[in-house]
VOGU-3710 file (C-alpha; in Angstrom, 3 decimals, decimal comma):
1> xxxxxxxxxx> 105,372/141,188/119,345  102,356/141,749/117,065  100,582/138,839/118,740  101,366/140,233/122,199  100,087/143,716/121,260  96,876/142,224/119,848  96,260/140,092/122,953  96,951/143,084/125,236  94,134/144,974/123,547  91,861/141,962/123,967
11> xxxxxxxxxx> 92,805/141,733/127,661  91,859/145,383/128,149  88,410/144,610/126,769  87,998/141,893/129,404  88,690/144,246/132,311  86,046/146,064/134,295  83,045/145,250/136,430  79,709/144,768/134,665  76,452/145,629/136,465  73,731/143,073/135,919
21> xxxxxxxxxx> 71,081/144,125/133,446  68,270/143,317/135,889  69,516/145,618/138,692  66,879/148,144/139,832  67,271/151,662/141,189  65,929/150,891/144,667  68,493/148,152/145,449  70,475/148,944/148,592  72,857/145,985/148,874  75,420/145,043/146,236
31> xxxxxxxxxx> 77,461/141,904/145,672  80,539/141,520/143,514  80,411/138,230/141,642  83,492/136,823/139,885  82,917/133,988/137,460  85,906/131,803/136,552  85,655/129,799/133,331  87,905/126,730/132,998  90,805/126,421/130,585  89,753/123,151/128,971
41> xxxxxxxxxx> 89,044/123,022/125,272  85,574/124,383/124,402  85,139/125,571/128,010  83,588/128,907/127,013  79,960/129,445/126,123  77,647/131,837/124,310  74,521/130,535/126,012  72,455/132,631/128,396  73,575/132,028/131,995  71,076/132,465/134,832
51> xxxxxxxxxx> 71,346/131,817/138,542  69,661/132,056/141,943  71,756/133,083/144,964  70,460/131,910/148,340  71,359/133,065/151,832  70,115/132,586/155,391  67,824/135,656/155,218  66,585/135,652/151,648  67,285/134,491/148,111  67,334/136,332/144,824
61> xxxxxxxxxx> 65,016/135,973/141,899  66,273/134,464/138,656  69,168/136,734/137,637  70,930/136,813/134,275  74,595/137,343/133,416  74,903/139,548/130,348  77,126/142,230/128,871  76,206/144,138/125,728  79,680/145,600/125,109  82,068/142,661/125,406
71> xxxxxxxxxx> 82,243/138,883/125,239  81,917/137,068/128,527  82,451/133,487/129,705  85,340/132,829/127,347  87,847/130,053/127,906  90,074/130,847/130,907  88,282/134,160/131,458  87,475/135,927/134,723  84,274/137,977/134,538  83,246/140,410/137,282
81> xxxxxxxxxx> 79,635/141,483/137,887  77,823/143,767/140,325  74,501/142,422/141,576  72,052/144,605/143,455  69,435/143,221/145,890  66,809/145,043/147,989  68,103/143,689/151,316  70,886/141,615/152,773  70,856/137,910/151,968  72,720/137,047/155,143
91> xxxxxxxxxx> 75,256/134,269/155,177  75,443/132,728/151,724  74,357/129,084/151,482  74,476/128,063/147,831  74,064/129,241/144,269  72,006/127,442/141,654  73,248/128,185/138,156  72,213/126,953/134,701  72,265/127,871/131,017  69,679/127,597/128,234
101> xxxxxxxxxx> 71,956/125,844/125,702  71,325/128,601/123,149  74,926/128,721/121,893  75,932/127,180/118,606  78,106/124,086/118,396  80,782/123,871/121,067  79,659/127,265/122,457  76,469/125,696/123,810  78,058/123,946/126,789  80,003/125,629/129,567
111> xxxxxxxxxx> 82,743/124,520/131,941  82,405/126,503/135,172  85,574/125,759/137,070  85,135/123,131/139,798  81,319/123,531/139,688  78,736/121,341/138,014  75,920/123,022/136,116  72,385/122,733/137,513  73,616/121,479/140,847  73,524/123,063/144,303
121> xxxxxxxxxx> 76,905/124,647/144,986  77,664/125,257/148,698  80,044/127,931/149,884  83,600/126,605/150,193  84,838/126,281/153,765  88,250/127,334/155,005  89,316/123,672/155,200  88,454/123,153/151,526  90,352/126,315/150,606  93,453/124,923/152,332
131> xxxxxxxxxx> 93,079/121,501/150,701  96,297/120,337/149,060  94,770/119,582/145,654  93,127/123,017/145,501  96,265/124,859/146,621  98,467/122,824/144,258  96,288/123,456/141,200  95,976/127,151/142,085  99,720/127,585/142,567  100,540/125,597/139,423
141> xxxxxxxxxx> 98,126/127,655/137,342  99,492/130,922/138,749  103,104/129,832/138,216  102,540/128,899/134,573  100,146/131,678/133,572  101,934/134,544/135,347  105,362/133,656/136,715  106,683/131,705/133,729  108,121/134,268/131,327  107,561/132,395/128,038
151> xxxxxxxxxx> 104,241/130,650/128,749  102,710/133,794/130,251  102,811/135,471/126,821  99,960/133,135/125,821  98,207/132,679/129,208  98,688/136,019/131,017  95,805/137,033/133,344  93,961/140,003/131,903  94,068/141,954/135,177  97,854/141,813/135,550
161> xxxxxxxxxx> 99,790/145,038/134,877  102,725/143,140/133,363  101,492/143,215/129,759  102,206/140,688/127,048  104,295/143,190/125,092  106,489/143,763/128,126  106,858/140,020/128,676  107,688/139,537/124,999  110,302/142,307/125,288  111,919/140,523/128,244
171> xxxxxxxxxx> 112,028/137,288/126,252  113,709/139,046/123,327  116,238/140,654/125,676  117,090/137,251/127,150  117,288/135,628/123,707  119,393/138,336/122,053  121,723/138,615/125,056  122,314/134,862/125,008  122,936/134,950/121,250  125,413/137,836/121,626
181> xxxxxxxxxx> 127,356/136,072/124,381  127,370/132,800/122,419  128,826/134,647/119,430  131,556/136,085/121,666  132,524/132,630/122,992  132,005/130,729/119,717  135,705/130,554/118,820  136,640/129,231/122,259  134,044/126,441/122,072  135,161/125,310/118,606
191> xxxxxxxxxx> 138,823/125,312/119,631  138,021/123,260/122,736  136,064/120,743/120,685  138,782/120,331/118,065  141,699/120,096/120,489  143,187/116,639/120,871  143,830/117,003/124,582  140,186/117,265/125,507  138,974/114,840/122,846  139,015/111,930/125,274
201> xxxxxxxxxx> 136,759/113,723/127,802  133,966/114,606/125,362  130,477/113,719/126,559  128,625/111,982/123,721  124,837/111,661/123,700  123,871/110,132/120,378  124,930/112,523/117,607  125,667/115,310/120,155  129,202/115,847/121,469  129,758/118,217/124,411
211> xxxxxxxxxx> 133,119/119,201/125,909  133,689/120,448/129,491  134,690/123,848/128,080  131,346/124,123/126,295  129,523/123,320/129,537  131,488/126,041/131,341  130,793/128,544/128,559  127,091/127,700/128,726  126,992/128,333/132,485  128,773/131,689/132,104
221> xxxxxxxxxx> 126,471/132,752/129,263  123,382/131,882/131,296  124,619/133,796/134,332  125,553/136,886/132,326  122,269/136,916/130,418  120,033/136,003/133,358  120,935/138,910/135,648  119,881/141,780/133,317  116,786/139,840/132,298  115,718/139,426/135,935
231> xxxxxxxxxx> 116,249/143,134/136,559  114,082/144,080/133,581  111,360/141,616/134,629  111,278/142,989/138,175  111,222/146,531/136,820  108,150/145,791/134,736  106,433/143,939/137,598  106,959/146,810/140,042  106,104/149,647/137,658  103,063/151,733/138,613
241> xxxxxxxxxx> 100,385/153,096/136,365  99,886/156,829/136,019  97,131/158,237/138,158  94,175/159,652/136,305  90,916/161,097/137,507  88,047/158,866/136,502  84,315/159,342/136,794  84,052/156,688/139,513  86,919/158,382/141,383  85,046/161,658/141,398
251> xxxxxxxxxx> 81,780/159,987/142,389  83,325/158,197/145,373  84,750/161,425/146,685  81,446/163,249/146,271  79,794/160,552/148,435  82,020/161,408/151,427  81,726/165,169/152,069  84,257/165,191/154,889  87,029/164,306/152,415  87,514/167,512/150,476
261> xxxxxxxxxx> 90,122/166,809/147,898  90,579/169,224/145,084  91,052/167,953/141,633  93,550/170,683/141,083  95,887/169,232/143,722  95,595/165,850/142,142  96,320/167,354/138,761  99,343/169,242/140,064  100,707/166,110/141,742  100,239/164,251/138,497
271> xxxxxxxxxx> 102,152/166,929/136,586  105,083/166,746/139,003  105,308/162,999/138,639  105,122/163,233/134,860  108,011/165,719/134,782  110,206/163,351/136,832  109,278/159,910/135,488  108,609/160,576/131,812  112,216/161,234/130,676  113,481/158,126/132,467
281> xxxxxxxxxx> 110,819/155,889/130,971  111,414/157,356/127,526  115,111/156,501/127,753  114,533/152,877/128,707  111,527/151,971/126,636  110,330/152,830/123,164  106,862/153,504/121,926  106,088/149,808/121,379  106,243/148,915/125,085  104,482/151,924/126,617
291> xxxxxxxxxx> 102,086/151,199/129,487  98,440/151,226/128,446  96,085/153,503/130,377  92,687/152,148/129,487  92,430/149,907/132,544  92,744/152,446/135,376  89,024/152,473/136,046  88,883/148,711/136,317  92,004/148,559/138,501  90,176/150,630/141,111
301> xxxxxxxxxx> 87,873/147,635/141,633  90,088/144,599/140,953  93,177/143,781/142,965  96,099/142,516/140,833  97,670/140,272/143,472  94,611/138,227/144,364  90,989/137,942/143,240  88,476/136,365/145,546  84,706/136,307/145,946  83,353/138,985/148,225
311> xxxxxxxxxx> 81,017/137,325/150,695  80,284/140,479/152,731  77,513/142,991/152,130  78,337/146,691/151,788  75,628/149,275/152,226  75,906/151,990/149,591  74,336/155,381/150,116  72,296/156,957/147,407  74,507/158,417/144,731  73,919/160,369/141,583
321> xxxxxxxxxx> 75,901/157,981/139,389  73,152/155,874/137,791  75,178/153,556/135,571  74,738/150,672/138,005  70,954/150,784/137,867  68,585/149,712/135,173  64,907/148,901/135,208  64,156/145,238/135,763  62,732/143,474/132,750  59,111/142,366/133,123
331> xxxxxxxxxx> 59,457/139,512/130,637  59,153/136,041/132,136  62,222/133,847/132,196  62,250/131,607/129,116  63,550/128,248/130,307  63,599/125,073/128,223  60,955/122,448/128,877  61,818/118,809/129,473  61,528/117,681/125,836  63,553/120,592/124,482
341> xxxxxxxxxx> 66,184/120,034/127,126  66,361/116,307/126,296  66,679/117,048/122,572  69,364/119,658/123,192  71,238/117,273/125,459  71,014/114,462/122,893  72,213/116,775/120,116  75,104/117,979/122,247  76,090/114,414/123,149  76,184/113,562/119,450
351> xxxxxxxxxx> 78,401/116,579/118,835  80,745/115,530/121,629  80,863/111,980/120,276  81,492/113,291/116,759  84,418/115,461/117,832  85,760/112,630/119,958  85,733/110,318/116,927  87,358/112,948/114,712  90,003/113,686/117,329  90,726/109,987/117,860
361> xxxxxxxxxx> 90,923/109,421/114,118  93,382/112,236/113,430  95,521/111,453/116,489  95,875/107,840/115,467  96,360/108,759/111,815  99,250/110,987/112,909  100,687/108,160/115,005  100,423/105,679/112,137  102,059/108,196/109,805  104,961/108,541/112,241
371> xxxxxxxxxx> 105,339/104,747/112,428  105,386/104,468/108,640  107,922/107,288/108,290  110,247/105,668/110,832  109,768/102,159/109,429  110,233/103,082/105,777  113,180/105,374/106,521  114,910/102,343/108,029  114,705/100,608/104,634  116,421/102,164/101,632
381> xxxxxxxxxx> 114,732/101,957/98,229  118,159/101,275/96,696  118,507/98,043/98,708  116,900/95,861/96,068  119,044/97,350/93,301  122,181/96,828/95,383  121,365/93,189/96,168  120,298/92,496/92,580  123,575/93,908/91,278  125,744/91,936/93,739
391> xxxxxxxxxx> 123,937/88,670/93,032  124,572/88,995/89,319  128,121/90,205/89,912  129,327/87,435/92,250  127,140/84,483/91,303  127,749/84,719/87,544  124,429/83,075/86,771  124,785/83,973/83,066  128,112/82,152/82,688  127,772/78,397/82,339
401> xxxxxxxxxx> 131,314/77,565/83,491  131,313/79,794/86,594  127,693/79,724/87,715  127,685/79,612/91,524  124,103/78,367/91,718  124,923/75,284/89,598  127,936/74,104/91,653  127,656/70,436/92,632  131,255/69,230/93,221  134,317/70,474/95,085
411> xxxxxxxxxx> 136,303/70,930/91,856  133,583/73,142/90,424  133,657/75,176/93,612  137,449/75,677/93,377  137,051/76,640/89,735  134,510/79,336/90,605  136,598/80,547/93,539  139,919/80,866/91,645  138,633/82,250/88,347  135,489/84,223/89,151
421> xxxxxxxxxx> 135,234/85,259/92,787  138,843/86,359/93,346  138,917/88,314/90,094  135,815/90,215/91,159  137,227/90,869/94,634  139,903/93,342/93,437  139,489/96,367/91,178  141,317/95,850/87,878  142,087/98,104/84,941  139,379/99,909/83,038
431> xxxxxxxxxx> 138,007/98,590/79,764  140,392/100,900/77,828  143,429/99,765/79,907  143,567/103,013/81,892  145,185/102,739/85,313  143,088/102,937/88,449  143,072/106,066/90,595  141,736/106,348/94,153  140,115/102,907/93,955  142,213/101,119/96,538
441> xxxxxxxxxx> 140,036/98,599/98,374  137,235/98,614/95,798  135,944/95,469/94,125  135,991/95,132/90,357  132,657/96,918/89,818  134,388/100,186/90,936  131,325/101,129/93,028  131,573/99,073/96,226  134,486/99,255/98,623  135,530/96,386/100,871
451> xxxxxxxxxx> 135,486/97,278/104,588  138,491/95,546/106,124  139,117/92,298/104,291  137,165/89,197/103,373  137,568/85,768/104,941  136,790/82,184/103,998  135,858/80,063/107,018  135,675/76,264/107,026  133,920/73,988/109,503  135,198/70,411/109,666
461> xxxxxxxxxx> 134,723/67,149/111,453  137,423/66,678/114,111  140,236/64,293/113,052  144,023/64,237/113,393  146,156/67,402/113,483  147,187/69,059/110,195  150,755/69,968/109,274  151,982/73,576/109,087  152,103/74,928/105,526  154,255/78,112/105,592
471> xxxxxxxxxx> 152,455/81,112/104,090  148,958/79,678/104,436  149,580/78,121/107,835  146,744/80,133/109,403  144,290/78,303/107,186  145,155/75,069/109,016  144,709/76,486/112,540  141,361/76,550/114,260  140,199/80,008/115,367  137,452/80,563/117,916
481> xxxxxxxxxx> 134,427/82,757/117,327  135,557/85,253/119,985  138,716/86,091/118,066  136,902/86,207/114,744  133,931/88,210/116,049  131,581/85,774/114,307  128,311/84,295/115,482  126,096/81,253/115,045  124,683/80,783/111,552  121,321/79,054/111,076
491> xxxxxxxxxx> 121,339/77,331/107,692  118,870/75,288/105,728  120,192/71,974/107,020  122,070/72,642/110,262  123,067/75,337/112,745  126,786/76,169/112,592  129,089/77,672/115,199  131,110/80,858/114,775  134,605/79,315/114,831  136,521/77,495/112,119
501> xxxxxxxxxx> 139,605/77,409/109,885  140,189/80,811/108,333  141,732/82,016/105,105  141,982/85,790/104,721  141,709/87,399/101,291  144,568/89,849/101,831  147,178/91,105/99,411  147,370/91,532/95,669  145,295/89,628/93,161  148,228/87,442/92,027
511> xxxxxxxxxx> 148,989/86,467/95,638  145,366/85,545/96,242  145,234/83,306/93,177  148,521/81,661/94,154  147,327/80,958/97,701  144,029/79,522/96,503  145,848/77,218/94,077  148,052/76,047/96,943  145,011/75,350/99,121  143,442/73,454/96,241
521> xxxxxxxxxx> 146,525/71,294/95,830  146,672/70,589/99,570  142,974/69,579/99,538  141,999/72,181/102,089  138,375/71,242/101,287  137,788/67,496/101,486  135,259/64,937/102,662  135,657/66,090/106,286  134,409/69,571/105,441  130,876/70,334/106,538
531> xxxxxxxxxx> 130,467/74,012/105,572  132,333/76,814/103,805  131,570/80,464/104,603  132,819/83,404/102,556  132,074/86,631/104,428  132,774/90,134/103,171  131,542/93,615/104,018  130,967/96,192/101,286  130,138/99,884/101,267  128,644/101,762/98,341
541> xxxxxxxxxx> 129,235/105,519/98,822  126,888/106,392/95,974  123,810/105,201/97,875  125,393/105,106/101,380  124,613/101,421/101,858  126,614/98,798/103,705  126,190/95,212/102,534  127,058/92,055/104,425  127,570/89,160/101,972  127,733/85,517/103,055
551> xxxxxxxxxx> 128,336/82,638/100,632  127,620/79,251/102,189  128,235/75,757/100,873  126,954/72,724/102,761  128,751/69,428/102,256  127,053/67,229/104,832  126,582/64,314/102,427  129,616/64,864/100,163  127,472/67,072/97,938  127,335/70,842/97,727
561> xxxxxxxxxx> 124,262/72,951/98,387  125,225/76,569/97,617  123,347/79,448/99,209  124,017/83,159/99,386  122,747/85,983/101,555  123,127/89,732/100,976  122,039/92,022/103,810  121,960/95,751/102,971  122,296/98,118/105,932  121,836/101,849/106,280
571> xxxxxxxxxx> 123,690/103,233/109,283  122,782/106,823/108,409  119,204/106,708/109,655  117,520/109,394/111,779  120,053/111,958/110,581  117,610/114,467/109,082  115,565/116,914/111,132  112,297/115,354/109,930  113,300/111,862/111,083  114,495/113,193/114,447
581> xxxxxxxxxx> 111,259/115,119/115,036  109,184/112,090/113,996  111,126/109,887/116,413  110,573/112,285/119,328  106,858/112,578/118,552  106,641/108,791/118,220  108,083/108,325/121,725  105,656/110,931/123,114  102,734/109,069/121,520  103,917/105,789/123,037
591> xxxxxxxxxx> 104,082/107,338/126,517  100,584/108,759/125,979  99,218/105,354/124,911  100,899/103,639/127,869  99,200/106,019/130,318  95,807/105,447/128,682  96,175/101,656/128,697  97,286/101,621/132,346  94,146/103,539/133,282  91,984/101,128/131,296
601> xxxxxxxxxx> 93,736/98,179/132,930  92,894/99,472/136,404  89,305/100,128/135,356  88,579/96,866/133,512  91,072/94,601/135,328  90,972/91,090/133,811  88,280/92,067/131,301  90,887/94,289/129,683  92,610/91,251/128,159  89,339/89,960/126,690
611> xxxxxxxxxx> 89,012/92,867/124,265  90,512/92,666/120,801  91,327/96,382/120,799  93,324/96,001/124,026  95,424/93,209/122,539  96,188/95,378/119,504  97,220/98,264/121,761  99,433/95,954/123,810  101,053/94,700/120,609  101,792/98,262/119,497
621> xxxxxxxxxx> 103,217/99,264/122,887  105,364/96,134/123,319  106,772/96,321/119,787  107,415/100,050/120,155  109,315/99,622/123,418  111,400/96,871/121,868  112,043/99,131/118,896  113,665/101,646/121,234  115,787/98,967/122,929  116,899/97,324/119,670
631> xxxxxxxxxx> 117,663/100,681/118,068  119,944/101,630/120,983  121,527/98,191/120,714  122,156/98,636/116,996  123,402/102,183/117,540  126,024/100,969/120,012  127,138/98,242/117,595  127,433/100,730/114,715  129,363/103,054/116,988  131,759/100,226/117,907
641> xxxxxxxxxx> 132,299/99,343/114,236  132,949/102,988/113,341  135,443/103,362/116,175  137,234/100,143/115,146  137,430/101,269/111,523  138,744/104,681/112,581  141,421/103,214/114,853  142,701/100,683/112,286  141,995/102,679/109,087  140,129/99,640/107,767
651> xxxxxxxxxx> 143,074/97,208/108,027  141,213/94,711/110,167  138,464/92,197/109,598  135,128/93,902/110,341  132,101/91,662/110,612  128,616/93,160/110,304  126,863/89,946/111,280  125,827/91,208/114,717  124,640/94,522/113,245  122,648/92,534/110,672
661> xxxxxxxxxx> 120,906/90,584/113,438  120,050/93,804/115,285  118,794/95,403/112,073  116,623/92,353/111,323  115,090/92,546/114,807  114,433/96,268/114,407  112,799/95,667/111,032  110,757/92,826/112,540  109,338/94,963/115,358  108,763/97,974/113,104
671> xxxxxxxxxx> 106,864/95,754/110,675  104,622/94,450/113,435  104,020/98,009/114,648  102,815/98,947/111,170  100,724/95,764/111,051  99,007/96,346/114,413  98,569/100,034/113,649  96,840/99,301/110,357  94,620/96,651/111,967  93,485/99,207/114,547
681> xxxxxxxxxx> 91,896/101,246/111,786  89,127/98,619/111,764  88,143/99,916/115,202  88,313/103,538/114,051  85,985/102,758/111,128  83,556/100,851/113,348  80,655/103,089/112,282  80,931/101,886/108,722  78,239/99,287/108,074  80,476/96,791/106,249
691> xxxxxxxxxx> 83,282/96,900/108,782  80,794/96,781/111,629  79,311/93,574/110,197  82,798/92,129/109,791  83,824/92,769/113,404  80,470/91,669/114,820  80,589/88,448/112,779  83,998/87,575/114,185  82,836/88,448/117,693  79,775/86,209/117,518
701> xxxxxxxxxx> 81,771/83,360/115,931  84,617/83,565/118,420  83,781/80,495/120,494  82,867/78,346/117,515  86,056/79,338/115,705  88,178/78,435/118,724  86,589/74,977/118,903  86,941/74,528/115,155  90,613/75,600/115,277  91,399/72,935/117,863
711> xxxxxxxxxx> 89,709/70,249/115,780  91,326/71,447/112,544  94,779/71,564/114,174  94,469/67,932/115,234  93,438/66,844/111,728  96,152/68,936/110,085  98,895/67,635/112,404  97,865/64,045/111,697  98,167/64,569/107,932  101,443/66,441/108,447
721> xxxxxxxxxx> 102,928/63,444/110,237  101,552/61,077/107,582  103,017/62,910/104,571  106,343/63,627/106,280  106,953/60,025/107,336  105,839/58,522/104,020  107,564/60,880/101,568  110,522/62,408/103,468  113,016/60,615/101,200  111,005/60,782/97,979
731> xxxxxxxxxx> 109,677/64,331/97,600  111,642/67,534/98,177  108,489/69,240/99,452  108,411/66,749/102,350  112,097/66,988/103,276  111,240/68,811/106,527  108,208/69,421/108,699  108,039/73,058/107,631  108,160/72,127/103,945  105,494/69,479/104,502
741> xxxxxxxxxx> 103,214/72,016/106,213  103,713/74,392/103,302  102,790/71,622/100,856  99,591/70,799/102,787  98,553/74,466/102,756  98,996/74,504/98,983  96,881/71,353/98,742  94,161/73,022/100,835  94,077/75,935/98,395  94,031/73,465/95,461
751> xxxxxxxxxx> 97,303/74,926/94,138  99,349/71,717/94,219  100,805/69,592/91,423  100,057/65,912/92,140  102,698/64,631/89,719  105,296/64,485/92,533  103,012/62,327/94,700  102,200/60,001/91,813  105,889/59,741/90,937  106,791/58,933/94,551
761> xxxxxxxxxx> 104,221/56,142/94,887  101,478/55,254/92,419  99,078/53,901/95,068  99,881/55,577/98,393  100,399/59,064/96,929  96,975/59,505/95,268  95,273/57,702/98,184  96,705/60,085/100,802  95,909/63,052/98,591  92,270/61,932/98,163
771> xxxxxxxxxx> 91,764/61,387/101,904  93,247/64,820/102,670  91,016/66,570/100,123  87,929/64,750/101,403  88,431/65,513/105,108  90,090/68,918/105,015  88,689/70,620/101,933  85,167/69,169/101,730  84,452/68,697/105,449  86,555/71,136/107,482
781> xxxxxxxxxx> 86,327/74,087/105,129  82,570/73,552/104,743  82,216/73,646/108,536  84,259/76,845/108,650  82,081/78,523/106,016  78,915/77,414/107,843  80,138/78,962/111,100  80,888/82,245/109,344  77,511/82,267/107,554  75,529/81,667/110,752
791> xxxxxxxxxx> 77,435/84,356/112,621  77,039/86,791/109,737  73,277/86,211/109,619  72,988/86,722/113,377  75,156/89,871/113,248  73,048/91,346/110,441  69,820/90,689/112,341  71,179/92,155/115,586  73,215/94,985/114,146  73,992/97,787/116,582
801> xxxxxxxxxx> 72,374/101,037/115,534  75,497/103,201/115,583  75,015/104,465/112,057  73,202/107,603/113,278  76,450/109,216/114,309  77,867/108,635/110,817  74,896/110,352/109,155  75,130/113,094/111,764  78,793/113,660/110,881  78,024/113,714/107,155
811> xxxxxxxxxx> 75,212/116,235/107,604  77,419/118,520/109,671  80,181/118,215/107,103  77,790/119,227/104,330  76,619/122,178/106,428  80,193/123,333/107,068  81,129/123,081/103,406  77,972/124,915/102,395  76,545/122,226/100,131  73,530/121,595/102,333
821> xxxxxxxxxx> 71,729/124,520/103,973  68,827/123,959/106,359  65,789/126,188/105,984  63,392/127,059/108,772  60,891/124,500/107,559  63,529/121,754/107,629  64,583/122,749/111,149  60,948/122,674/112,286  60,453/119,290/110,630  63,524/117,896/112,407
831> xxxxxxxxxx> 62,190/119,143/115,733  58,796/117,559/115,008  60,453/114,252/114,108  62,380/114,293/117,366  59,165/114,991/119,246  57,369/112,181/117,403  60,201/109,779/118,240  59,546/110,458/121,924  55,769/110,113/121,616  54,216/106,780/122,611
841> xxxxxxxxxx> 50,755/105,882/121,375  48,610/104,599/124,306  46,794/102,177/121,986  50,057/100,404/121,215  50,685/99,900/124,930  47,076/98,838/125,647  47,655/95,032/125,315  50,617/95,212/127,673  48,564/97,151/130,200  45,756/94,569/130,000
851> xxxxxxxxxx> 48,247/91,756/130,596  49,625/93,555/133,623  46,096/94,095/134,990  45,179/90,430/134,549  48,386/89,386/136,247  47,643/91,616/139,245  44,050/90,308/139,501  45,252/86,697/139,300  47,841/87,293/141,999  45,212/88,971/144,209
861> xxxxxxxxxx> 42,769/86,078/143,718  45,424/83,488/144,578  46,480/85,390/147,692  42,872/85,731/148,915  42,188/82,046/148,308  45,334/81,088/150,210  44,299/83,307/153,129  40,823/81,711/153,159  42,278/78,189/153,287  44,615/79,196/156,106
871> xxxxxx> 41,689/80,588/158,120  39,638/77,428/157,552  42,490/75,279/158,823  42,802/77,472/161,883  39,095/76,943/162,632  38,167/80,553/162,400
//
């Protein structure tokens, strides 16, 4: 309300028609000129605006727009002027308009709506006025700035009678009425939401749950609150201002003697209307929304429903009211010369470039901040502590007899399973033998609860059928992955399917130990076993973390290779208001970047894909879109798990393996978004000398690096095949192609221990190592460094001179802070330096001119000689 009252007073200052300062008393024809300033950022100006209006009969001198009592040409403003001329201009042809660039900073330039400065502007035809783009933009602007109740508080036209305070009052009436009706129906909506009958028909959109009763209540509330609001809005729109007698009103009636209207009659009529209307208005409205009366004089000249340029000439008789006339100034018009105009234009272009860089920097910094907030909120800082605790708790690395990482035989595995793992799987008595309370389902650390139950899954080589063994008969029946809700597991040695023979860790601790002993006696794990999976799902309510644990043993060669994997999950992401707002802003930024890149793609076409910046932007957009898809995928999986747990109260096997895969993909794409976003900062800091040299060096060395990469890949692949085939059975680092490639990279960095190669083969090992060091390290790396050095030298010699904008930004920053203040002498020196930079010494250009003269003389001599030979051949 305070803002609306303040802006209403500012709007009143904008009203009225201003006579031009260069009008003279003898002018007989008057034109009303309305100047519309655009609504773009920095559209207003404080520069001096001058123009020449031309018609079929005559044209004006250089006229100046000015107003000593108010600010004109502000952003989105409509300024009205009265121009007097000695005779009719006839049909208007064009107007030439310009400014002297005397404003400071962003107030130097001016955006005149739909018109270009210093260009000939013809009068718009009727066809152009009816053009769809013009009508659409005009209607859209009018609908938002005037018809829309909420937006019009900030963009109301100054000439409209419906003030900002009145609009703000209507908004408060609508808001408070809706709040009152929602309070009245609050109990009904909560009862409908909590009732079991309508629970199945609830519409769920993410964390929001809407019932049909709530939708009906919302419709009724809107209808009941909309009708009185519309009535109040129409009342304010149709209200009339009180009639007052102004000086212009009196003057106009003194011009026409045949209209004899007494001011007393007008005053008496006014009194009658006040007696009737004042009590009614006082009952409906308080002092804060009274109608202002300062704009009656201006409303006599400006129509509220439509404002258009007046192209007709009106002859005004001589009147005694002399406020429209002033003596014309005899001072010559002070226009900028060519050099001053070029310097001003160059300075303004630097300012525009500076603000563009600052705007781009802060926009992208905001976007990168949003990415980091979303990415880091997806990872909990307690994850490492949770995994570290579970590894120590289940693996028993400190106990020699039950160390999971040191298991090498099947008997050792059964020993760990029966004595260590099962004991940790159930909560037992406290250290002082106190009984447990409310710890049903917890493991022995009393902090993590098991979700559902744990299973042990075995994969075997197919042989004959097994016999049924009573209580543990399920452990000898094959179960498919569809029934188990398990998926493919990619291990260190093989890729394993989701099915297998299952044993469920269900029941009391004594029953579990008895069943495991029975399985041990029956040799449930034997030489036909290829993998053992122990899968359990834990939840720690203290840190709100779910953990999927998988213990894997590979027995492909009758030996055991134990591995373990703990995957912490946080299902309670994007639950706070900050995370939700960041997510919405992140999606808006992505849509904005997509629109920009589509425009660039249509402009550059195939050249778009040749730019490094474009590839980075594509990486950000693609990863961001996949983030949205994977997040929805993970959300649906978490919702399914929650529904399953709620329906079964946790008495069912719940596997988080699929949710883990989705979470890994989401983390993968979020990580690449952060990576690409950070890399893009190299482009934003392109005006830094060091980073500019870095990017230019890579750009100049691009072709050479591509050729070198092809050659280096061939050499590297040849050595990879050599080391893998020679030492695959002798060195653990060469057990796979990936391990061999890792070993070669370590050798390239000279971080490799050659004792393994010497131990594998005394002759071949050192020989292969020496050849690799000679070709890759001494030859290939030297070539790579030479390419970089040559490109760096060339980039330094041909460095782009974009550092001026950086010094320009620093100087402006120092001026804004107040550290550096420019005196008049410094300003004059800067102007002289700019003038000297544009001055060319004729003596310096003298040799070039002589060369051009000699070239012309030589060409003339050759042409004359050729013509003479042609005439001699013709016999002339």
